[in-house]
Structures are given as structure tokens and as C-alpha cells.
N, C-alpha and C positions, 0 to 999 in steps of 0.2 A: 980754617976753623972760623975766622972772623966773618968770612962771607956766609957761611952757614948760620951763625949767630945773628947776623944782620937780617937774613931772610926769615928766620924763626921770629925775630923781633917784630919785623914788619907785618907778619901774619898775625901774631898773638896780640899785638896792640889794638888793631881795629876789632878783633873778636871780642875784646874786653868791653869795648864800647857797645857792642851788639848783644851783650849778655842778656837784656830784656827782650823776651819773645814777643814778637808783633802778632797780635790776634786780628785776623781779617775774617769777615763773614759776607755771606749773601743771603738775600731773601727774595722770594718769588711773590709778588703782590697778587698775581693771578691766583695762585694756589692758596694764599691767605684768605682772599675774598671767597673762594669756593669752599674752603674748608672751615671758615670761622662762623661761630653762631651769628655774629652781626651780619657777616656777608649774606649768609643764607636768608636771614630775616629780610635783608634789603632786597635781595633777588625775589622773595616772595611777595614783598610789598609792591615791587614794580610790575610783577607778572599779575598780581591781583587787580592793580589799577589798570593795567592793560586789557584784562578780560572784561572789566567793567566798562570800559571805553569801547571795546569791540561789541559788546552786547547792545550798547546804546547805538552805535553805527548800524548794526544789524536790524534793529527795530526800525531805524529811519529808512534803511533799505527796503524793508518790507512795506512800509508806508508808500514809498515811491512806486514800487511794483502794484500796489493796490491802486493808486492814482493812474498809472499806465493802463491797467486792466479796465478800470472804469471809464477812461476816456476812449479806449478802443471799443468797448461794448456799447457805450452810449453815444458815440459819435455820430451814428446815423439819425438818431432822434434829437440831437442837440441842435441849437441854433448855432450859426456860425460864431456869434459873439460869445456864446457859453463855451464853445469849443476852444476858442482863442483863450478865454479865461482859464479853462482847465489847463491847457498847454502851458501858459504863463505860470500857473501854480506849480505845475510839474517841473518846469525848468528852474523855478525859484527853489524849489525843495531840493532838487538835485545840486544846485549851486551851494545851498545851505549846508548840505551833507558834505560836500567836497571841502568847504571851509572849515567845517567841525573836524573832519579828519585831519586836516593840516593842524588845527589847533591841538587836537589830542596828541598827534605825533610830536609836536613841539613841547607840550606839556609832559609827556613821558620822558623825553629826552632831558628836559630840565630836572625833573624828578630824579632821573638816574644820575646825572651829574652830581646833583646836591647831595644825594645819599651815599654815592660811592666816595665823594670828598670827605663826608663825615667819617666813614669808616677809615679811609686813608689817614685822616688826621690822628684818629685813635691809635691806628697802628703805628704811625711814625713816633708817637709819644712812647709806646711800648718798646719800640726798637731802640730809641734814645736811651730809655732807662735801662734795657737790658744791655746795651752796649757799654754804658758807664759802669754798671754793676759788675759785669764780667770782664771788664778790662780790654774791650775791643778798640783798636785803633780806628777801624773803619768798618761799617756794614753797608754794602751797596746792593742796588737792585740788580738782579742777575740778568735782566733783559739787555743791559748794556755791556755785559761781560762775555767775552767769546769762550772762555774755558775757566772752569774752577773745578777743584776736586770736590766730591759730594760732601766730604766732612767739613767743608766751609759753609755749607747750606744751613742756616739757622731758622728756616721758615717754620718748621714744625714747633720749635720751641717758642717762637713768637706767636704762632696761632694759639698754643696752650696759654700763654701768659694773657694774650689779648682776650681770649675767651673768659678768663678768670676776671679780667678787669670789666668786661662787658656784663657778665653776671653780677658783679658788685654793683655796677651803675644801674643795672635794671632793678635791683632790689631797693636801691636808693630812690629811684625814680618812681617806683610803684608803692613804696612805704606810705607816703602821706595820703595817697588816693584811696587807700583800702580803709 
């Protein structure tokens, strides 16, 4: 009888210490970015800027084609010096367009990093507030977790709260301008 009581006592004592339920959660930042209002706005802003840059490069490409065509058509009637000047202008234009493309690529990449980081900072603030309010011990990004049950995923709730914060911020930012 004493052995049974001792076993029950050793089991019951630690369980008393664990009476508080530990809440854990996971979030998927990719889903937050894809489904949140701010994430969609960032994606559209990046795409819009990319389209603008692409259009500019296309116009420059058309100018290069026109220079090539003119050089080809007029090569027979041009002096050697004029042909060389035209070729030099064409090569310079090609080089300029290549440099512009690299500049645009870098610019888009920097814009993307900046805007995504802004969204991420806003999301992290929402996650921290949510975690504290709801009594979570920890909320981790699911990319580093091998397995979690679906009921630990709080992504949808974070998106909902982040969208609400984003809408409030948008109204505050737009208020004085109107």
C-alpha cells in the first residue's frame, strides 16, 4: 500500500505544477503576405513598378532596333566615319540599356525587401499583441517546424487582426490629406 501511495504521489505532484495549460501557436508568413490587405498592396506596388520599368526598357529596345535598322539601310550611302559614329552610338545605347536593366533589377529588389520588411514588422507587432492577449507561451513561424497539428496554426486570426490594424492605419494616414 505504501508503494502505491508513493507512486500516486510522484505522479500527482508534478501534475499539480503543470496545471497551467501551455499554449503554443504557429504562423505562416507566406500565407499572411498572400492573404493580407497590406501584402496584396505591396505585391501590386512591386508589380506596378516592375511593369513601368519593363515598359521603359521596351521603349529603349525599340530605339536600339530603329538605330540598327537605320545603320543597316544607310550603310551603303554613309561615309566610313558616319558608319563608325552610328555603330558607336548603337553600342553605347545597348550598353546604357543593359546598365539600366541592372539598375532596375536592383531597384525592384530593394523595394521588395523594404516593403516586405515593413509588412513583416507590422505582422510581428500583431503576433506579439495577440500572443500576450491570448496567453500564448510561444508563437513560431511554421517554416522551421517539422510537424504541428492544424489547430495550432493562428495564421488566419493574425491576418484578420493585421488587416484591421492596416485599415485603421490607412484611415489615419489618409485623414489629414483629404
